[in-house]
C-alpha positions as MATLAB code, in Angstrom:
seq = 'MDILANLRAFLAAARHGSFSEAGRQLHVVPSVIAKRIGDLEHVTGTRLFNRSTRKVTLTPAGQKFQLKAGAFVSDFEEVIAGMRRDEGALEGHIRLKAPTTLTMLYLSDVLNAFQRENERITMEVVLMDRSVNPVEEGFDIAIGGRSASYEGVIDVPLCRLSQVVCASPEYLRQRGAPGHPRELADHDCLVFTPTGPTWFFDTERGPISIDVPQRLAANDNYVLFNAACKGNGIAILPRYVVKDALRSKTLESVLSGYPLQSTWLKVLVPKRRQGVARIDALISWLSRHLGEVPPWEAD';
ca = [
       0.000    0.000    0.000;
       1.375    3.424   -1.000;
       0.685    5.510    2.104;
       1.856    8.769    0.500;
      -0.417    8.310   -2.540;
      -3.312    7.488   -0.218;
      -2.676   10.602    1.860;
      -2.546   12.777   -1.243;
      -5.826   11.287   -2.441;
      -7.388   11.958    0.960;
      -6.171   15.577    1.042;
      -7.390   16.257   -2.508;
     -10.826   14.802   -1.750;
     -11.041   16.796    1.481;
     -10.085   19.994   -0.315;
     -12.523   19.606   -3.206;
     -15.352   17.698   -1.518;
     -15.446   15.251   -4.405;
     -13.716   12.019   -5.394;
     -14.212   12.944   -9.060;
     -12.517   16.330   -8.709;
      -9.740   14.785   -6.609;
      -9.203   12.275   -9.409;
      -8.976   15.049  -11.995;
      -6.434   16.897   -9.883;
      -4.295   13.785   -9.401;
      -4.848   12.444  -12.948;
      -6.518    9.183  -11.882;
     -10.080    7.876  -12.124;
     -12.444    8.424   -9.167;
     -12.462    4.719   -8.312;
      -8.729    4.924   -7.576;
      -9.357    7.808   -5.172;
     -12.129    5.826   -3.482;
      -9.871    2.767   -3.129;
      -6.989    4.780   -1.684;
      -9.262    6.411    0.870;
     -10.801    3.039    1.661;
      -7.299    1.718    2.368;
      -6.681    4.645    4.735;
      -9.954    4.019    6.528;
      -9.006    0.377    6.934;
      -5.600    1.295    8.396;
      -6.976    3.993   10.738;
      -9.987    1.910   11.709;
     -12.373    4.836   11.284;
     -14.557    6.439    8.632;
     -12.907    9.605    7.277;
     -15.682   10.774    4.925;
     -19.449   10.873    4.879;
     -20.397    9.936    1.332;
     -23.434   10.975   -0.719;
     -24.246   10.806   -4.418;
     -23.230   14.450   -4.919;
     -20.357   15.147   -2.547;
     -18.228   13.858    0.281;
     -17.673   15.621    3.595;
     -15.150   14.994    6.321;
     -16.272   13.260    9.492;
     -15.001   14.712   12.803;
     -12.277   12.066   12.749;
     -11.474   13.026    9.159;
     -11.110   16.692   10.135;
      -8.537   15.789   12.799;
      -6.752   13.468   10.407;
      -6.580   16.195    7.730;
      -4.336   18.394    9.891;
      -1.872   15.601   10.612;
      -1.912   14.274    7.045;
      -1.284   17.729    5.560;
       1.674   18.297    7.878;
       3.129   14.865    7.079;
       2.905   15.327    3.314;
       4.361   18.859    3.502;
       7.301   17.659    5.595;
       7.955   14.760    3.219;
       7.871   17.016    0.168;
      10.265   19.436    1.861;
      12.742   16.618    2.528;
      12.583   15.520   -1.119;
      12.940   19.102   -2.366;
      16.013   19.550   -0.177;
      17.620   16.393   -1.579;
      16.959   17.490   -5.156;
      18.061   21.078   -4.703;
      21.281   21.894   -6.501;
      23.363   25.054   -6.889;
      21.095   26.922   -4.503;
      18.023   26.634   -6.753;
      14.699   26.714   -4.914;
      12.364   23.795   -5.546;
       8.985   22.607   -4.278;
       5.331   23.535   -4.021;
       3.700   26.518   -2.283;
      -0.018   26.639   -1.467;
      -1.026   30.241   -0.915;
      -4.193   32.130    0.025;
      -4.551   35.720   -1.208;
      -7.241   38.452   -1.408;
      -9.292   38.331   -4.596;
      -9.280   41.908   -5.934;
      -5.761   42.786   -4.791;
      -4.399   39.658   -6.466;
      -6.227   40.293   -9.722;
      -4.987   43.896   -9.850;
      -1.446   43.627   -8.464;
      -0.361   40.510   -6.583;
      -0.607   38.177   -9.557;
       2.198   40.138  -11.264;
       4.357   39.898   -8.139;
       3.759   36.150   -7.806;
       4.334   35.516  -11.508;
       7.655   37.357  -11.326;
       8.676   35.188   -8.360;
       7.995   32.049  -10.366;
       9.958   33.380  -13.343;
      12.925   33.849  -11.004;
      12.438   30.363   -9.505;
      11.529   27.963  -12.288;
      11.348   24.892  -10.034;
       8.692   26.388   -7.758;
       5.085   25.324   -8.337;
       2.219   27.233   -6.739;
      -1.473   26.922   -5.987;
      -3.064   30.329   -5.384;
      -6.493   30.283   -3.717;
      -8.419   33.566   -3.851;
     -10.638   34.400   -0.890;
     -11.229   37.497    1.214;
     -11.976   36.021    4.627;
      -9.263   35.520    7.193;
      -8.003   31.927    7.340;
      -5.875   29.950    9.746;
      -3.205   28.551    7.387;
      -2.505   25.642    9.737;
      -6.103   24.435    9.777;
      -6.759   25.022    6.070;
      -3.506   23.637    4.725;
      -1.804   26.788    3.396;
       1.925   27.444    3.440;
       1.196   31.158    3.703;
      -1.946   33.288    3.782;
      -1.907   36.929    2.627;
      -4.613   39.234    3.959;
      -5.576   42.506    5.554;
      -7.590   41.201    8.488;
      -6.383   41.670   12.063;
      -6.977   38.054   13.121;
      -4.093   36.061   14.578;
      -3.851   32.353   15.349;
      -1.956   30.063   17.660;
       1.092   28.562   16.011;
       1.075   31.182   13.247;
       3.532   34.057   12.703;
       2.361   37.458   11.366;
       4.729   39.201    8.945;
       3.619   42.791    8.073;
       4.094   43.698    4.417;
       2.698   47.230    3.968;
       0.046   49.594    5.240;
      -3.297   49.294    3.440;
      -4.847   52.717    3.030;
      -8.629   52.795    2.720;
     -11.058   55.491    1.660;
     -14.640   56.296    2.635;
     -16.180   57.279   -0.679;
     -19.336   57.737   -2.723;
     -20.292   58.940   -6.187;
     -20.938   62.659   -6.850;
     -24.524   61.750   -7.821;
     -25.171   60.087   -4.460;
     -23.661   63.022   -2.562;
     -25.774   65.531   -4.513;
     -28.937   63.629   -3.648;
     -28.187   62.720   -0.046;
     -25.506   65.164    1.031;
     -22.082   64.321    2.420;
     -21.855   63.176    6.063;
     -19.954   65.634    8.239;
     -19.312   63.197   11.090;
     -19.139   59.372   11.190;
     -22.288   59.200   13.323;
     -24.254   60.698   10.378;
     -23.623   57.453    8.478;
     -26.663   56.081   10.319;
     -28.796   58.159    7.906;
     -27.058   56.931    4.761;
     -27.074   53.876    2.509;
     -23.869   51.985    3.249;
     -22.086   49.344    1.201;
     -20.466   46.842    3.546;
     -17.592   44.423    3.055;
     -18.884   41.216    4.660;
     -15.582   39.897    6.088;
     -15.100   43.053    8.174;
     -18.775   43.571    9.002;
     -21.035   46.623    9.457;
     -19.005   48.254   12.244;
     -16.728   50.976   10.867;
     -13.828   52.309   12.951;
     -12.498   55.866   12.864;
      -9.886   57.934   14.674;
     -10.908   61.334   16.063;
      -9.239   64.047   18.144;
     -10.905   62.516   21.185;
      -9.889   58.970   20.408;
     -11.159   56.053   18.325;
     -14.877   55.588   17.689;
     -16.900   52.782   16.118;
     -20.112   53.217   14.142;
     -22.627   50.505   13.233;
     -23.813   51.406    9.747;
     -27.005   50.348    7.933;
     -26.327   47.887    5.124;
     -27.962   48.632    1.805;
     -25.598   46.131    0.200;
     -23.245   43.596    1.761;
     -20.743   41.655   -0.364;
     -17.612   39.619    0.207;
     -15.847   41.140   -2.810;
     -14.540   44.718   -2.951;
     -15.113   45.049   -6.680;
     -18.845   44.444   -6.231;
     -18.926   47.266   -3.673;
     -16.816   49.471   -5.954;
     -19.303   49.082   -8.807;
     -22.225   49.807   -6.484;
     -20.540   52.962   -5.187;
     -19.781   54.176   -8.728;
     -23.434   53.646   -9.672;
     -24.552   55.910   -6.805;
     -25.954   53.185   -4.558;
     -24.292   54.301   -1.331;
     -21.171   55.016    0.712;
     -18.394   52.422    0.943;
     -15.052   51.864    2.587;
     -12.744   50.675   -0.173;
      -8.987   50.053   -0.431;
      -7.081   52.767   -2.252;
      -5.764   50.185   -4.717;
      -9.367   49.693   -5.888;
     -10.473   53.335   -6.057;
      -7.377   55.394   -6.909;
      -8.272   55.820  -10.592;
     -11.923   56.547   -9.786;
     -10.884   59.243   -7.299;
      -8.575   60.782   -9.884;
     -11.335   60.848  -12.520;
     -13.927   62.105   -9.990;
     -16.101   59.032  -10.534;
     -15.911   58.705   -6.743;
     -15.292   61.336   -4.082;
     -13.712   60.902   -0.676;
     -15.863   61.787    2.338;
     -15.150   62.145    6.061;
     -11.516   63.017    5.292;
     -11.246   64.669    8.713;
     -11.905   61.321   10.389;
      -9.245   58.852    9.262;
     -10.008   55.175    9.303;
      -8.055   53.033   11.726;
      -4.882   51.617   10.191;
      -4.969   48.308    8.380;
      -1.940   46.280    7.326;
      -1.459   43.752    4.579;
       0.398   40.857    6.155;
       1.514   37.302    5.636;
       0.404   34.562    8.010;
       2.839   31.645    8.035;
       2.686   28.536   10.245;
       5.624   28.409   12.672;
       6.515   24.964   11.404;
       6.967   26.402    7.878;
       9.441   29.056    9.043;
      12.914   28.253    7.796;
      11.636   26.413    4.710;
      13.752   27.978    1.980;
      11.061   28.502   -0.644;
       8.593   29.936    1.900;
      11.158   32.350    3.330;
      12.166   33.356   -0.204;
       8.574   34.154   -1.192;
       7.982   36.214    1.965;
      11.206   38.161    1.304;
      10.092   38.695   -2.300;
       6.702   40.029   -1.189;
       8.315   42.331    1.371;
      10.741   43.679   -1.223;
       8.041   44.382   -3.815;
       5.326   45.656   -1.470;
       7.153   46.905    1.599;
       8.397   50.441    1.055;
       6.050   51.702   -1.655;
       3.475   49.175   -2.891;
       2.747   49.428   -6.639;
      -0.713   50.939   -6.140;
       0.856   53.836   -4.176;
       3.803   54.351   -6.525;
       2.181   57.140   -8.547;
];
């Protein structure tokens, strides 16, 4: 029995929720995936998946097993990569989580350049905007702007993320511009779901938080950007999304006297992945290309 192949089949099925999709990813038929997982269940003496005609889901035992299996496979692959490495060339696979809009606009270029410099590195980039624990979800690193931190995970700040409270000129003509954050209670607000409807500001008397009414909530900044441009409300949006719209006056900044609390783009990396050459190299690359002046602030 090939334990490593069985573990890879298990991890692929857990990730995709499907034996068929796991088979496509590993270039085998679904029956091979099912057999490999059956072998694992026989060895462990427990059911790892609940099976239905449409999908498979991890059992509680399977969820615990996923963490250990992912760590085992990553460690094995790192050993093999180290044995194959020659003349200082980096080699191996990196599984990475990154924010959707930022990656589409800027980060994809940075990551592509890293791979051009390191031809033996393979990558899987998963786009999502919620905060994730990279240990629990099987990522080598997770890039994000949320403030969450996790046990066994190191935070590496990359750059400050400036954000803007903004609305279209049409909306402001119809509804007027708020003069104080508390006036947002009388406005239509466009809310980024991962951060929620509580907006945080700094004032001369200290920080304040405002619960805003949600005309639209979305987990993607570009959806909120389009809604703001169409005059549907006031949004908090990253400067990398709105800089051109502010320049062209498609959107206007409001509440400029009440700065938003600082947000940082950072890398979350499991402690056990620190010191892995390819992971450290990617973090250094990100810091070098985003650290001092990120590309969306360059002009």
